[in-house]
N, CA, C and O atoms as a GROMACS GRO file, in nm:
protein
  404
    1UNK      N    1   0.263  -2.935   2.583
    1UNK     CA    2   0.248  -2.911   2.442
    1UNK      C    3   0.100  -2.904   2.405
    1UNK      O    4   0.015  -2.964   2.471
    2UNK      N    5   0.072  -2.831   2.301
    2UNK     CA    6  -0.065  -2.817   2.252
    2UNK      C    7  -0.095  -2.930   2.155
    2UNK      O    8  -0.006  -2.987   2.092
    3UNK      N    9  -0.220  -2.960   2.146
    3UNK     CA   10  -0.263  -3.060   2.049
    3UNK      C   11  -0.256  -3.001   1.910
    3UNK      O   12  -0.273  -2.880   1.893
    4UNK      N   13  -0.231  -3.085   1.809
    4UNK     CA   14  -0.222  -3.034   1.671
    4UNK      C   15  -0.353  -2.968   1.625
    4UNK      O   16  -0.350  -2.873   1.546
    5UNK      N   17  -0.466  -3.017   1.672
    5UNK     CA   18  -0.596  -2.957   1.634
    5UNK      C   19  -0.610  -2.816   1.687
    5UNK      O   20  -0.665  -2.729   1.619
    6UNK      N   21  -0.559  -2.793   1.808
    6UNK     CA   22  -0.566  -2.660   1.868
    6UNK      C   23  -0.478  -2.563   1.789
    6UNK      O   24  -0.515  -2.448   1.765
    7UNK      N   25  -0.361  -2.611   1.751
    7UNK     CA   26  -0.269  -2.526   1.673
    7UNK      C   27  -0.332  -2.489   1.539
    7UNK      O   28  -0.322  -2.375   1.495
    8UNK      N   29  -0.398  -2.586   1.473
    8UNK     CA   30  -0.464  -2.559   1.345
    8UNK      C   31  -0.575  -2.456   1.363
    8UNK      O   32  -0.590  -2.368   1.278
    9UNK      N   33  -0.654  -2.465   1.471
    9UNK     CA   34  -0.761  -2.369   1.496
    9UNK      C   35  -0.705  -2.228   1.520
    9UNK      O   36  -0.759  -2.129   1.471
   10UNK      N   37  -0.596  -2.222   1.595
   10UNK     CA   38  -0.534  -2.092   1.622
   10UNK      C   39  -0.482  -2.030   1.493
   10UNK      O   40  -0.500  -1.910   1.470
   11UNK      N   41  -0.417  -2.110   1.410
   11UNK     CA   42  -0.365  -2.060   1.282
   11UNK      C   43  -0.479  -2.015   1.191
   11UNK      O   44  -0.469  -1.912   1.124
   12UNK      N   45  -0.586  -2.092   1.189
   12UNK     CA   46  -0.703  -2.056   1.107
   12UNK      C   47  -0.765  -1.925   1.154
   12UNK      O   48  -0.802  -1.840   1.073
   13UNK      N   49  -0.776  -1.909   1.286
   13UNK     CA   50  -0.830  -1.784   1.340
   13UNK      C   51  -0.737  -1.665   1.310
   13UNK      O   52  -0.785  -1.555   1.283
   14UNK      N   53  -0.607  -1.689   1.313
   14UNK     CA   54  -0.511  -1.584   1.281
   14UNK      C   55  -0.524  -1.543   1.134
   14UNK      O   56  -0.523  -1.424   1.102
   15UNK      N   57  -0.536  -1.642   1.045
   15UNK     CA   58  -0.553  -1.612   0.903
   15UNK      C   59  -0.681  -1.532   0.879
   15UNK      O   60  -0.682  -1.436   0.802
   16UNK      N   61  -0.788  -1.572   0.944
   16UNK     CA   62  -0.916  -1.503   0.929
   16UNK      C   63  -0.904  -1.359   0.981
   16UNK      O   64  -0.958  -1.266   0.919
   17UNK      N   65  -0.834  -1.340   1.093
   17UNK     CA   66  -0.816  -1.206   1.149
   17UNK      C   67  -0.733  -1.119   1.055
   17UNK      O   68  -0.761  -1.000   1.041
   18UNK      N   69  -0.632  -1.175   0.992
   18UNK     CA   70  -0.549  -1.099   0.897
   18UNK      C   71  -0.630  -1.057   0.775
   18UNK      O   72  -0.614  -0.946   0.725
   19UNK      N   73  -0.718  -1.145   0.726
   19UNK     CA   74  -0.803  -1.111   0.613
   19UNK      C   75  -0.898  -0.996   0.649
   19UNK      O   76  -0.917  -0.903   0.571
   20UNK      N   77  -0.956  -1.004   0.768
   20UNK     CA   78  -1.046  -0.898   0.813
   20UNK      C   79  -0.970  -0.766   0.826
   20UNK      O   80  -1.023  -0.659   0.795
   21UNK      N   81  -0.847  -0.775   0.873
   21UNK     CA   82  -0.765  -0.655   0.889
   21UNK      C   83  -0.739  -0.590   0.753
   21UNK      O   84  -0.745  -0.467   0.742
   22UNK      N   85  -0.712  -0.669   0.650
   22UNK     CA   86  -0.691  -0.616   0.516
   22UNK      C   87  -0.818  -0.548   0.463
   22UNK      O   88  -0.811  -0.441   0.402
   23UNK      N   89  -0.934  -0.611   0.487
   23UNK     CA   90  -1.060  -0.551   0.444
   23UNK      C   91  -1.084  -0.418   0.514
   23UNK      O   92  -1.130  -0.322   0.453
   24UNK      N   93  -1.053  -0.414   0.643
   24UNK     CA   94  -1.073  -0.291   0.719
   24UNK      C   95  -0.977  -0.181   0.673
   24UNK      O   96  -1.014  -0.064   0.675
   25UNK      N   97  -0.857  -0.216   0.633
   25UNK     CA   98  -0.764  -0.116   0.579
   25UNK      C   99  -0.820  -0.055   0.451
   25UNK      O  100  -0.809   0.065   0.428
   26UNK      N  101  -0.882  -0.139   0.369
   26UNK     CA  102  -0.944  -0.091   0.246
   26UNK      C  103  -1.056   0.008   0.278
   26UNK      O  104  -1.066   0.114   0.216
   27UNK      N  105  -1.140  -0.026   0.376
   27UNK     CA  106  -1.248   0.064   0.416
   27UNK      C  107  -1.193   0.193   0.475
   27UNK      O  108  -1.250   0.300   0.455
   28UNK      N  109  -1.082   0.183   0.547
   28UNK     CA  110  -1.022   0.301   0.606
   28UNK      C  111  -0.974   0.396   0.497
   28UNK      O  112  -0.995   0.517   0.507
   29UNK      N  113  -0.911   0.344   0.393
   29UNK     CA  114  -0.865   0.427   0.282
   29UNK      C  115  -0.984   0.492   0.210
   29UNK      O  116  -0.978   0.609   0.173
   30UNK      N  117  -1.090   0.415   0.190
   30UNK     CA  118  -1.210   0.470   0.126
   30UNK      C  119  -1.272   0.578   0.212
   30UNK      O  120  -1.320   0.680   0.161
   31UNK      N  121  -1.271   0.558   0.343
   31UNK     CA  122  -1.326   0.658   0.435
   31UNK      C  123  -1.248   0.789   0.426
   31UNK      O  124  -1.308   0.896   0.420
   32UNK      N  125  -1.117   0.781   0.426
   32UNK     CA  126  -1.036   0.902   0.420
   32UNK      C  127  -1.057   0.975   0.287
   32UNK      O  128  -1.064   1.098   0.285
   33UNK      N  129  -1.068   0.901   0.178
   33UNK     CA  130  -1.094   0.964   0.048
   33UNK      C  131  -1.231   1.032   0.048
   33UNK      O  132  -1.245   1.143  -0.004
   34UNK      N  133  -1.331   0.968   0.104
   34UNK     CA  134  -1.465   1.027   0.111
   34UNK      C  135  -1.466   1.149   0.202
   34UNK      O  136  -1.537   1.246   0.176
   35UNK      N  137  -1.388   1.145   0.310
   35UNK     CA  138  -1.381   1.257   0.403
   35UNK      C  139  -1.320   1.379   0.335
   35UNK      O  140  -1.367   1.491   0.354
   36UNK      N  141  -1.215   1.358   0.256
   36UNK     CA  142  -1.152   1.469   0.184
   36UNK      C  143  -1.251   1.527   0.082
   36UNK      O  144  -1.263   1.649   0.070
   37UNK      N  145  -1.320   1.441   0.010
   37UNK     CA  146  -1.417   1.488  -0.088
   37UNK      C  147  -1.531   1.566  -0.021
   37UNK      O  148  -1.577   1.666  -0.075
   38UNK      N  149  -1.576   1.520   0.095
   38UNK     CA  150  -1.682   1.589   0.168
   38UNK      C  151  -1.636   1.728   0.209
   38UNK      O  152  -1.713   1.824   0.198
   39UNK      N  153  -1.512   1.740   0.255
   39UNK     CA  154  -1.462   1.871   0.297
   39UNK      C  155  -1.451   1.967   0.178
   39UNK      O  156  -1.480   2.086   0.191
   40UNK      N  157  -1.410   1.915   0.063
   40UNK     CA  158  -1.402   1.998  -0.057
   40UNK      C  159  -1.541   2.047  -0.097
   40UNK      O  160  -1.560   2.164  -0.127
   41UNK      N  161  -1.637   1.955  -0.097
   41UNK     CA  162  -1.774   1.993  -0.134
   41UNK      C  163  -1.834   2.091  -0.034
   41UNK      O  164  -1.911   2.179  -0.072
   42UNK      N  165  -1.800   2.077   0.092
   42UNK     CA  166  -1.851   2.169   0.195
   42UNK      C  167  -1.800   2.311   0.168
   42UNK      O  168  -1.875   2.407   0.182
   43UNK      N  169  -1.672   2.324   0.132
   43UNK     CA  170  -1.617   2.456   0.102
   43UNK      C  171  -1.681   2.515  -0.023
   43UNK      O  172  -1.706   2.635  -0.029
   44UNK      N  173  -1.706   2.431  -0.124
   44UNK     CA  174  -1.773   2.479  -0.244
   44UNK      C  175  -1.913   2.527  -0.213
   44UNK      O  176  -1.960   2.626  -0.270
   45UNK      N  177  -1.981   2.459  -0.123
   45UNK     CA  178  -2.116   2.499  -0.084
   45UNK      C  179  -2.115   2.634  -0.013
   45UNK      O  180  -2.204   2.716  -0.033
   46UNK      N  181  -2.015   2.657   0.072
   46UNK     CA  182  -2.004   2.785   0.140
   46UNK      C  183  -1.988   2.898   0.038
   46UNK      O  184  -2.051   3.003   0.051
   47UNK      N  185  -1.904   2.877  -0.061
   47UNK     CA  186  -1.883   2.977  -0.165
   47UNK      C  187  -2.012   3.001  -0.241
   47UNK      O  188  -2.046   3.116  -0.272
   48UNK      N  189  -2.083   2.894  -0.272
   48UNK     CA  190  -2.208   2.906  -0.345
   48UNK      C  191  -2.311   2.986  -0.266
   48UNK      O  192  -2.381   3.070  -0.322
   49UNK      N  193  -2.320   2.961  -0.138
   49UNK     CA  194  -2.415   3.035  -0.053
   49UNK      C  195  -2.378   3.183  -0.048
   49UNK      O  196  -2.465   3.269  -0.052
   50UNK      N  197  -2.249   3.212  -0.037
   50UNK     CA  198  -2.205   3.351  -0.031
   50UNK      C  199  -2.240   3.424  -0.161
   50UNK      O  200  -2.283   3.539  -0.157
   51UNK      N  201  -2.224   3.358  -0.274
   51UNK     CA  202  -2.259   3.420  -0.401
   51UNK      C  203  -2.410   3.439  -0.413
   51UNK      O  204  -2.455   3.538  -0.469
   52UNK      N  205  -2.489   3.345  -0.361
   52UNK     CA  206  -2.635   3.361  -0.362
   52UNK      C  207  -2.677   3.482  -0.278
   52UNK      O  208  -2.765   3.558  -0.318
   53UNK      N  209  -2.614   3.498  -0.163
   53UNK     CA  210  -2.646   3.612  -0.077
   53UNK      C  211  -2.606   3.742  -0.146
   53UNK      O  212  -2.682   3.840  -0.144
   54UNK      N  213  -2.488   3.745  -0.208
   54UNK     CA  214  -2.443   3.865  -0.278
   54UNK      C  215  -2.539   3.899  -0.392
   54UNK      O  216  -2.572   4.016  -0.412
   55UNK      N  217  -2.583   3.799  -0.465
   55UNK     CA  218  -2.678   3.821  -0.574
   55UNK      C  219  -2.806   3.883  -0.521
   55UNK      O  220  -2.854   3.982  -0.575
   56UNK      N  221  -2.862   3.824  -0.416
   56UNK     CA  222  -2.989   3.873  -0.362
   56UNK      C  223  -2.976   4.015  -0.309
   56UNK      O  224  -3.065   4.098  -0.331
   57UNK      N  225  -2.868   4.044  -0.239
   57UNK     CA  226  -2.849   4.177  -0.182
   57UNK      C  227  -2.832   4.280  -0.293
   57UNK      O  228  -2.892   4.388  -0.287
   58UNK      N  229  -2.752   4.249  -0.392
   58UNK     CA  230  -2.728   4.345  -0.500
   58UNK      C  231  -2.855   4.373  -0.580
   58UNK      O  232  -2.886   4.488  -0.612
   59UNK      N  233  -2.928   4.267  -0.613
   59UNK     CA  234  -3.052   4.287  -0.689
   59UNK      C  235  -3.153   4.364  -0.604
   59UNK      O  236  -3.217   4.457  -0.653
   60UNK      N  237  -3.167   4.327  -0.478
   60UNK     CA  238  -3.263   4.394  -0.390
   60UNK      C  239  -3.231   4.542  -0.372
   60UNK      O  240  -3.318   4.627  -0.388
   61UNK      N  241  -3.107   4.572  -0.337
   61UNK     CA  242  -3.069   4.712  -0.316
   61UNK      C  243  -3.074   4.791  -0.446
   61UNK      O  244  -3.116   4.906  -0.448
   62UNK      N  245  -3.029   4.728  -0.554
   62UNK     CA  246  -3.033   4.797  -0.683
   62UNK      C  247  -3.174   4.834  -0.724
   62UNK      O  248  -3.199   4.946  -0.768
   63UNK      N  249  -3.266   4.740  -0.709
   63UNK     CA  250  -3.406   4.768  -0.743
   63UNK      C  251  -3.467   4.872  -0.649
   63UNK      O  252  -3.548   4.954  -0.691
   64UNK      N  253  -3.427   4.869  -0.522
   64UNK     CA  254  -3.478   4.969  -0.427
   64UNK      C  255  -3.429   5.108  -0.465
   64UNK      O  256  -3.505   5.205  -0.460
   65UNK      N  257  -3.303   5.118  -0.502
   65UNK     CA  258  -3.248   5.248  -0.541
   65UNK      C  259  -3.314   5.296  -0.670
   65UNK      O  260  -3.346   5.415  -0.682
   66UNK      N  261  -3.335   5.206  -0.765
   66UNK     CA  262  -3.404   5.244  -0.888
   66UNK      C  263  -3.546   5.289  -0.857
   66UNK      O  264  -3.595   5.387  -0.914
   67UNK      N  265  -3.612   5.220  -0.766
   67UNK     CA  266  -3.748   5.259  -0.728
   67UNK      C  267  -3.754   5.394  -0.659
   67UNK      O  268  -3.853   5.466  -0.671
   68UNK      N  269  -3.649   5.429  -0.587
   68UNK     CA  270  -3.645   5.558  -0.517
   68UNK      C  271  -3.593   5.672  -0.605
   68UNK      O  272  -3.593   5.788  -0.563
   69UNK      N  273  -3.551   5.642  -0.724
   69UNK     CA  274  -3.494   5.743  -0.813
   69UNK      C  275  -3.589   5.862  -0.836
   69UNK      O  276  -3.543   5.976  -0.834
   70UNK      N  277  -3.721   5.840  -0.857
   70UNK     CA  278  -3.808   5.957  -0.879
   70UNK      C  279  -3.809   6.056  -0.761
   70UNK      O  280  -3.831   6.175  -0.782
   71UNK      N  281  -3.787   6.008  -0.641
   71UNK     CA  282  -3.785   6.100  -0.526
   71UNK      C  283  -3.658   6.185  -0.525
   71UNK      O  284  -3.657   6.294  -0.468
   72UNK      N  285  -3.552   6.136  -0.589
   72UNK     CA  286  -3.427   6.212  -0.595
   72UNK      C  287  -3.418   6.300  -0.719
   72UNK      O  288  -3.327   6.382  -0.732
   73UNK      N  289  -3.514   6.283  -0.809
   73UNK     CA  290  -3.504   6.352  -0.938
   73UNK      C  291  -3.543   6.498  -0.918
   73UNK      O  292  -3.659   6.530  -0.891
   74UNK      N  293  -3.449   6.583  -0.932
   74UNK     CA  294  -3.473   6.727  -0.929
   74UNK      C  295  -3.365   6.794  -1.013
   74UNK      O  296  -3.308   6.729  -1.100
   75UNK      N  297  -3.338   6.916  -0.990
   75UNK     CA  298  -3.242   6.989  -1.073
   75UNK      C  299  -3.098   6.945  -1.048
   75UNK      O  300  -3.010   6.971  -1.130
   76UNK      N  301  -3.075   6.878  -0.936
   76UNK     CA  302  -2.937   6.837  -0.907
   76UNK      C  303  -2.905   6.704  -0.975
   76UNK      O  304  -2.987   6.649  -1.048
   77UNK      N  305  -2.787   6.655  -0.950
   77UNK     CA  306  -2.741   6.531  -1.012
   77UNK      C  307  -2.779   6.406  -0.933
   77UNK      O  308  -2.736   6.297  -0.968
   78UNK      N  309  -2.857   6.420  -0.829
   78UNK     CA  310  -2.888   6.304  -0.745
   78UNK      C  311  -2.975   6.202  -0.817
   78UNK      O  312  -2.957   6.082  -0.796
   79UNK      N  313  -3.068   6.245  -0.899
   79UNK     CA  314  -3.158   6.153  -0.970
   79UNK      C  315  -3.084   6.063  -1.066
   79UNK      O  316  -3.094   5.940  -1.055
   80UNK      N  317  -3.009   6.120  -1.160
   80UNK     CA  318  -2.933   6.035  -1.252
   80UNK      C  319  -2.827   5.950  -1.181
   80UNK      O  320  -2.799   5.837  -1.221
   81UNK      N  321  -2.770   6.006  -1.076
   81UNK     CA  322  -2.670   5.931  -0.999
   81UNK      C  323  -2.734   5.810  -0.931
   81UNK      O  324  -2.677   5.701  -0.931
   82UNK      N  325  -2.853   5.829  -0.874
   82UNK     CA  326  -2.923   5.718  -0.810
   82UNK      C  327  -2.963   5.613  -0.913
   82UNK      O  328  -2.951   5.493  -0.887
   83UNK      N  329  -3.009   5.657  -1.029
   83UNK     CA  330  -3.045   5.562  -1.134
   83UNK      C  331  -2.923   5.484  -1.181
   83UNK      O  332  -2.931   5.362  -1.200
   84UNK      N  333  -2.811   5.551  -1.199
   84UNK     CA  334  -2.688   5.484  -1.242
   84UNK      C  335  -2.640   5.386  -1.136
   84UNK      O  336  -2.597   5.275  -1.167
   85UNK      N  337  -2.647   5.428  -1.011
   85UNK     CA  338  -2.605   5.340  -0.902
   85UNK      C  339  -2.694   5.216  -0.893
   85UNK      O  340  -2.644   5.105  -0.878
   86UNK      N  341  -2.825   5.236  -0.903
   86UNK     CA  342  -2.918   5.123  -0.899
   86UNK      C  343  -2.895   5.027  -1.014
   86UNK      O  344  -2.892   4.906  -0.995
   87UNK      N  345  -2.880   5.081  -1.134
   87UNK     CA  346  -2.854   4.995  -1.250
   87UNK      C  347  -2.721   4.920  -1.236
   87UNK      O  348  -2.711   4.803  -1.272
   88UNK      N  349  -2.620   4.989  -1.184
   88UNK     CA  350  -2.490   4.924  -1.165
   88UNK      C  351  -2.501   4.808  -1.066
   88UNK      O  352  -2.438   4.704  -1.084
   89UNK      N  353  -2.580   4.827  -0.962
   89UNK     CA  354  -2.596   4.719  -0.863
   89UNK      C  355  -2.672   4.601  -0.923
   89UNK      O  356  -2.637   4.486  -0.896
   90UNK      N  357  -2.774   4.628  -1.002
   90UNK     CA  358  -2.848   4.519  -1.066
   90UNK      C  359  -2.758   4.445  -1.163
   90UNK      O  360  -2.758   4.322  -1.166
   91UNK      N  361  -2.681   4.518  -1.243
   91UNK     CA  362  -2.589   4.454  -1.338
   91UNK      C  363  -2.483   4.373  -1.263
   91UNK      O  364  -2.449   4.263  -1.305
   92UNK      N  365  -2.432   4.426  -1.153
   92UNK     CA  366  -2.333   4.352  -1.073
   92UNK      C  367  -2.395   4.226  -1.015
   92UNK      O  368  -2.330   4.122  -1.011
   93UNK      N  369  -2.520   4.234  -0.970
   93UNK     CA  370  -2.588   4.115  -0.918
   93UNK      C  371  -2.603   4.008  -1.025
   93UNK      O  372  -2.580   3.890  -1.000
   94UNK      N  373  -2.642   4.050  -1.145
   94UNK     CA  374  -2.655   3.954  -1.255
   94UNK      C  375  -2.518   3.897  -1.290
   94UNK      O  376  -2.505   3.779  -1.322
   95UNK      N  377  -2.416   3.982  -1.284
   95UNK     CA  378  -2.279   3.935  -1.310
   95UNK      C  379  -2.234   3.831  -1.209
   95UNK      O  380  -2.166   3.735  -1.245
   96UNK      N  381  -2.270   3.850  -1.084
   96UNK     CA  382  -2.237   3.749  -0.980
   96UNK      C  383  -2.305   3.617  -1.012
   96UNK      O  384  -2.244   3.512  -0.999
   97UNK      N  385  -2.431   3.623  -1.053
   97UNK     CA  386  -2.505   3.499  -1.085
   97UNK      C  387  -2.442   3.428  -1.206
   97UNK      O  388  -2.432   3.306  -1.208
   98UNK      N  389  -2.402   3.505  -1.305
   98UNK     CA  390  -2.339   3.446  -1.424
   98UNK      C  391  -2.204   3.386  -1.387
   98UNK      O  392  -2.170   3.278  -1.434
   99UNK      N  393  -2.126   3.457  -1.304
   99UNK     CA  394  -1.995   3.408  -1.263
   99UNK      C  395  -2.006   3.281  -1.180
   99UNK      O  396  -1.915   3.198  -1.180
  100UNK      N  397  -2.117   3.264  -1.110
  100UNK     CA  398  -2.136   3.145  -1.027
  100UNK      C  399  -2.143   3.020  -1.114
  100UNK      O  400  -2.093   2.914  -1.076
  101UNK      N  401  -2.206   3.034  -1.228
  101UNK     CA  402  -2.220   2.918  -1.317
  101UNK      C  403  -2.092   2.895  -1.387
  101UNK      O  404  -2.081   2.802  -1.467
   0.00000   0.00000   0.00000
């Protein structure tokens, strides 16, 4: 048979281990919640980066086409078409930036 003091120590250690287990379960739940939130934020960041790239490309190409418009300006419809295309790209780029907010 075990001594009563040994039994009390074992029970005390068991109680302490159960308390620690409860605390760790709480941390585990918090970890899973934080992990889900991190994944959501990561996806939002990807979308934000894609919109930033779209904005930059549209503004850049639109301004380049507008800048090249005088070289296309002649008796044909290429000059006004290039100007309209460039302006449309700039407006679309600004629209992407507004939609992002």
